[in-house]
C-alpha positions in Angstrom: 11.9 -4.7 22.9 9.5 -7.2 24.6 9.0 -10.0 22.2 5.6 -10.9 23.7 2.8 -9.0 22.0 0.9 -6.7 24.4 -2.2 -8.4 25.8 -4.4 -5.5 24.6 -3.2 -6.0 21.0 -3.8 -9.7 21.1 -7.3 -9.0 22.4 -7.9 -6.5 19.6 -7.0 -9.2 17.0 -9.8 -11.3 18.5 -12.1 -8.3 18.3 -11.3 -7.8 14.6 -11.9 -11.5 13.9 -15.3 -11.3 15.6 -16.2 -8.1 13.6 -15.2 -9.8 10.3 -17.3 -12.9 11.2 -20.4 -10.8 12.1 -20.3 -7.9 9.7 -17.9 -8.5 6.8 -18.1 -12.2 6.0 -21.9 -12.1 5.3 -21.4 -9.1 3.0 -18.6 -10.9 1.2 -20.7 -14.0 0.8 -23.5 -12.0 -0.9 -20.9 -10.6 -3.4 -18.7 -13.7 -3.8 -18.1 -13.0 -7.5 -15.6 -10.4 -6.5 -13.5 -13.0 -4.6 -13.8 -16.3 -6.3 -12.4 -17.3 -9.8 -14.4 -14.4 -11.4 -12.8 -11.7 -9.3 -10.7 -10.0 -12.0 -13.5 -9.9 -14.4 -16.1 -8.8 -11.9 -14.0 -6.0 -10.6 -12.9 -4.6 -13.9 -14.9 -2.2 -16.2 -13.2 -3.5 -19.4 -15.1 -1.1 -21.6 -14.2 2.0 -19.5 -10.3 1.9 -19.8 -10.2 -1.1 -17.4 -10.9 1.0 -14.3 -12.6 -0.6 -11.2 -16.3 -1.1 -11.7 -18.5 1.3 -9.7 -20.3 -1.7 -8.0 -17.0 -3.1 -6.8 -15.9 0.2 -5.3 -19.4 0.7 -3.7 -18.9 -2.7 -2.0 -15.5 -1.5 -0.7 -17.0 1.7 0.5 -19.7 -0.2 2.5 -17.0 -2.3 4.1 -15.1 0.8 5.1 -18.4 2.4 6.4 -19.1 -0.6 8.6 -15.5 -0.7 9.8 -15.6 3.0 10.7 -18.8 2.7 12.5 -17.3 -0.1 14.6 -14.2 2.0 15.4 -11.7 0.0 13.4 -11.0 1.9 10.2 -9.2 4.9 11.8 -7.2 2.7 14.3 -3.8 4.0 13.3 -4.8 7.7 13.3 -4.6 10.1 16.2 -7.5 10.2 18.6 -8.0 13.8 17.6 -9.5 12.6 14.3 -11.3 9.6 15.7 -8.5 7.1 15.7 -7.0 5.0 18.5 -3.4 6.3 18.2 -2.4 2.9 16.9 1.4 2.3 16.9 3.5 1.2 14.0 4.1 -2.1 15.8 0.4 -2.7 16.3 -0.3 -1.8 12.7 2.4 -4.3 11.5 0.9 -7.1 13.6 -2.6 -6.2 12.5 -1.8 -6.0 8.8 0.0 -9.3 8.9 -2.9 -10.9 10.8 -5.5 -9.7 8.3 -3.4 -10.7 5.2 -2.7 -14.2 6.7 -6.5 -14.8 6.6 -6.4 -14.9 2.7 -8.4 -13.1 0.1 -11.5 -11.3 1.4 -13.5 -8.2 1.8 -11.9 -7.6 5.2 -8.5 -6.8 3.6 -8.4 -6.4 -0.2 -5.0 -4.9 -0.9 -5.6 -4.4 -4.6 -7.3 -1.2 -3.6 -5.4 -0.8 -0.3 -8.8 -1.3 1.4 -8.9 -2.8 4.8 -11.1 -2.8 7.9 -8.1 -1.2 9.6 -7.2 1.6 7.2 -3.8 2.8 5.9 -3.9 6.5 5.3 -0.4 7.8 4.3 -1.8 11.0 2.6 -3.7 11.8 5.8 -0.5 11.3 7.8 1.2 13.8 5.4 -1.5 16.3 6.0 -1.6 15.8 9.7 2.2 16.1 9.9 2.7 19.2 7.7 -0.7 20.6 6.6 -2.1 23.8 7.9 -5.0 23.8 10.3 -7.3 24.7 7.4 -6.0 21.9 5.2 -6.6 19.4 8.0 -10.1 20.7 8.4 -10.8 20.6 4.7 -9.3 17.2 4.0 -9.0 14.8 6.9 -12.6 14.1 7.9 -13.9 14.3 4.3 -11.2 11.9 3.2 -12.0 9.4 6.0 -15.7 9.6 5.0 -14.9 9.0 1.3 -16.1 12.5 0.3 -12.6 13.6 -0.8 -9.9 11.5 -2.3 -6.3 12.6 -2.8 -4.2 10.8 -5.4 -0.3 10.9 -5.3 1.5 12.4 -8.3 5.2 11.8 -7.9 6.4 9.5 -10.7 6.9 10.8 -14.3 7.4 9.1 -17.7 11.1 9.8 -17.6 11.7 9.9 -13.9 10.7 7.2 -11.5 13.0 6.0 -8.7 15.0 9.2 -8.5 12.5 11.8 -7.5 15.2 14.5 -7.3 15.1 14.6 -11.1 11.7 15.6 -12.4 10.4 17.7 -15.2 7.3 19.1 -13.4 7.7 22.7 -12.5 5.7 25.3 -10.5 6.4 29.0 -10.8 5.0 31.8 -8.8 1.9 33.3 -10.4 0.5 36.3 -8.6 -0.8 35.0 -5.3 -0.5 31.4 -6.4 1.4 29.0 -8.6 1.3 27.8 -12.2 2.0 24.1 -12.6 3.2 22.3 -15.7 3.7 18.5 -15.3 3.2 15.1 -16.8 2.8 12.4 -14.2 2.6 8.6 -14.6 1.2 5.8 -12.4 -0.9 8.6 -10.7 -2.9 6.0 -8.8 -6.5 6.7 -7.9 -7.2 9.5 -10.4 -10.4 7.8 -11.6 -12.2 9.0 -8.5 -9.8 11.6 -6.9 -11.0 15.0 -6.0 -7.4 16.3 -5.6 -4.0 15.2 -6.6 -0.9 15.7 -4.5 1.4 16.9 -7.2 5.2 17.2 -6.7 6.9 19.9 -8.8 10.2 21.7 -8.8 9.9 25.3 -7.5 13.7 26.0 -7.1 17.1 24.4 -7.4 18.6 22.1 -10.0 18.1 18.5 -11.1 19.5 16.2 -8.5 18.8 18.6 -5.6 16.6 17.1 -2.9 15.5 20.6 -1.9 13.5 22.7 -4.2 10.6 20.3 -4.8 7.2 21.3 -3.5 3.9 19.4 -2.9 0.6 20.9 -4.1 -2.9 19.8 -3.5 -4.4 20.3 -6.9 -8.2 20.0 -7.5 -8.7 17.4 -10.3 -11.4 19.5 -11.9 -9.0 22.5 -12.3 -8.7 23.9 -15.8 -5.7 22.3 -17.6 -5.8 18.9 -15.8 -6.1 16.0 -18.3 -6.3 12.3 -17.2 -5.3 9.3 -19.4 -4.4 6.9 -20.8 -4.8 4.3 -18.1 -2.1 1.7 -18.1 -3.4 -1.9 -18.0 -1.4 -3.9 -15.6 -0.5 -7.5 -14.6 -3.3 -7.3 -12.0 -6.5 -5.7 -13.1 -8.5 -3.5 -12.7 -6.2 -0.5 -13.2 -6.4 2.9 -11.5 -3.0 4.0 -12.8 -3.2 6.7 -15.5 -1.0 9.4 -16.9 -2.0 12.9 -15.8 -1.1 16.1 -17.5 -1.1 19.6 -15.9 -1.0 22.4 -18.5 -0.7 25.9 -17.0 -2.8 24.8 -14.0 -3.2 27.7 -11.6 -3.6 27.0 -7.9 -3.8 29.4 -5.0 -1.1 29.7 -2.4 -3.0 27.7 0.1 -2.6 24.6 -2.2 1.0 24.2 -1.0 1.2 21.3 1.4 4.1 21.7 3.9 7.0 24.0 3.4 7.9 25.3 -0.1 10.9 23.3 -1.4 10.6 20.5 1.2 8.2 18.3 -0.7 10.4 15.2 -0.7 10.3 15.1 3.0 6.5 14.6 2.7 7.1 11.9 0.1 9.4 10.1 2.6 6.6 10.1 5.2 4.3 8.6 2.5 6.7 5.8 1.4 7.8 4.9 4.9 4.3 4.5 6.2 3.5 2.4 3.2 6.7 0.3 3.1 6.5 -1.1 6.6 2.8 -1.9 6.3 3.2 -3.4 2.8 6.0 -5.5 4.3 3.7 -6.8 7.1 0.9 -7.4 4.6 3.2 -9.3 2.2 4.5 -11.4 5.1 0.9 -12.2 6.1 0.0 -13.2 2.5 3.2 -15.3 2.3 2.3 -17.1 5.5 -1.2 -17.8 4.0 0.3 -19.3 0.9 2.7 -21.5 3.0 -0.1 -22.7 5.2 -2.4 -23.5 2.3 0.3 -25.4 0.5 1.1 -27.4 3.7 -2.6 -28.3 4.2 -2.9 -29.4 0.5 0.3 -31.5 0.8 -1.1 -33.3 3.9 -4.4 -34.1 2.1 -3.0 -35.1 -1.3 -1.9 -38.7 -1.7 -0.3 -39.4 -5.1 1.3 -42.8 -5.7 -0.4 -44.1 -2.6 1.3 -41.9 0.0 0.8 -38.4 1.4 2.4 -35.7 -0.8 4.1 -34.1 2.2 6.4 -37.1 2.7 8.4 -36.1 -0.3 11.4 -34.0 0.7 11.1 -32.1 -2.6 7.8 -30.8 -1.2 9.0 -30.3 2.4 12.2 -28.5 1.9 11.0 -25.5 -0.2 8.2 -24.9 2.2 10.4 -25.2 5.2 12.8 -22.6 3.8 9.9 -20.3 3.2 8.7 -20.8 6.7 12.2 -20.0 8.0 12.3 -16.8 6.0 8.9 -15.8 7.2 9.9 -16.3 10.8 13.1 -14.1 10.4 11.1 -11.4 8.6 8.5 -11.3 11.3 11.1 -10.6 13.9 12.7 -7.9 11.7 9.4 -6.2 10.8 8.2 -6.0 14.3 11.6 -4.7 15.6 11.6 -2.1 12.9 8.1 -1.0 13.6 8.9 -0.8 17.3 11.8 1.4 16.5 9.7 3.6 14.3 7.5 4.3 17.3 10.5 5.6 19.2 12.7 7.2 16.6 12.4 9.5 13.6 11.4 7.3 10.6 14.5 8.3 8.7 16.7 6.9 11.4 15.5 3.4 10.6 15.1 4.0 6.8 17.5 1.1 6.0 15.6 -1.3 8.2 12.3 -0.3 6.6 13.8 -0.9 3.2 15.1 -4.3 4.3 11.7 -5.3 5.6 9.9 -4.1 2.4 12.0 -5.6 -0.3 12.5 -9.0 1.4 8.8 -9.4 2.4 7.6 -8.4 -1.1 10.1 -10.9 -2.6 9.0 -13.6 -0.1 5.3 -13.4 -0.9 6.0 -13.9 -4.6 8.2 -16.9 -3.9 5.6 -18.3 -1.5 2.7 -17.9 -4.0 4.8 -19.5 -6.7 5.7 -22.5 -4.5 2.1 -22.9 -3.4 1.1 -23.1 -7.1 3.8 -25.7 -7.6 2.8 -27.7 -4.6 -0.9 -27.7 -5.5 -0.3 -28.5 -9.2 -2.9 -27.7 -11.7 -5.4 -26.5 -9.2 -2.8 -24.2 -7.7 -2.3 -22.6 -11.1 -6.0 -22.2 -11.6 -8.0 -19.1 -10.6 -10.1 -21.3 -8.3 -7.3 -21.1 -5.8 -6.0 -17.6 -4.8 -2.3 -18.0 -5.4 -2.3 -16.4 -8.9 -4.1 -13.4 -7.6 -1.8 -13.0 -4.6 1.2 -13.3 -6.9 -0.1 -10.8 -9.5 -1.0 -8.3 -6.8 2.1 -8.4 -4.6 4.5 -8.6 -7.6 3.9 -4.9 -8.1 5.2 -4.1 -4.7 8.7 -5.1 -5.8 8.5 -2.0 -8.1 6.2 0.5 -6.4 7.1 2.6 -3.3 10.7 2.4 -4.6 11.9 -0.7 -6.5 13.7 -3.4 -4.5 16.9 -2.3 -6.3 16.5 1.2 -5.0 15.9 0.0 -1.5 18.9 -2.3 -1.6 20.9 0.7 -2.8 19.7 2.7 0.2 20.8 -0.1 2.6 24.2 -0.3 0.9 24.5 3.5 0.9 24.1 3.6 4.7 26.4 0.6 5.2 29.2 2.3 3.3 28.6 5.8 4.6 27.4 7.3 1.3 24.0 8.2 2.9 23.3 9.5 6.3 20.3 7.9 8.0 18.7 11.3 8.8 
């Protein structure tokens, strides 16, 4: 692996910065209530189950429209669907770069919205979907006309997806689905839900689970309640499927091989979450350092105190080591099957998500009362990134995966 970033990638980072300055920053400035100390209140429709306000989501949609028009939104997708065939390494560098710029319309991870989009469901459909499914979903999803939620977790089954109560049984030329999903993110505006249900096998079997693209307006689909979370607004409801009939063409991928699709989803998300968490951590470190240089209690700069220097120096060291691991892992993902580096992906994800929480907390401590206030961004960064230590597989599950491979319990592929 060449440790020097490719010249074209470095140039592209500059292109993104120029686009943000010209197109996104002015739009953000005109809607600053969504990014200053009012952000949580401005974004949340408190009287409508705490879901995102329509005006907030319209602003995000306009950001994505401008990014797509400029050729940035689809960067990671194949050129066949208007992308630039962006590599995993390039996406890791880009996501870190954007997050290191701090809160902003250019990269608001609360809604997984960015000028350079992350489309794990689209990657699932491109990898395993039929030609008709690709036609029906990819372009409409990228234009915001169709939205696909992700229904894997259940009230009694989270980290171990091989145990689930959801079932789908053959019903004429289609399937009859009964399921109760939890944390079914995005259902407040989804047109379809990617529902995972057991079609054969026994509890604990990885095979026998199938993914279905279920229209959210199908008879028997019921959404709610929405779970209010540490970081608001929420788009995480329970969803019930009661005798929901879908046609045979609703199956995504091979029957009984749905968890392979889920692995594509989580691996795409985990490495990019890791890069984003690293970028946000670096932002917190940099802001704390800048504050400590300017602040002068007791007649001397705050940074001269080793109690201030040492925690930030340790965080900087951790960030540097993670940067090397994330980029190496992303580079390997471009050359190997993603399951062959699954342990490395898990290492990157859980360590980076932990780091950003530590960095945000230390930035609060360094900046004192102002650091704790909502007039600085650290509380928002902490509340948002704290969920990543649970979602996409809790850090304990990811550590378990690393250990399982170390001790030969799990094969990499």
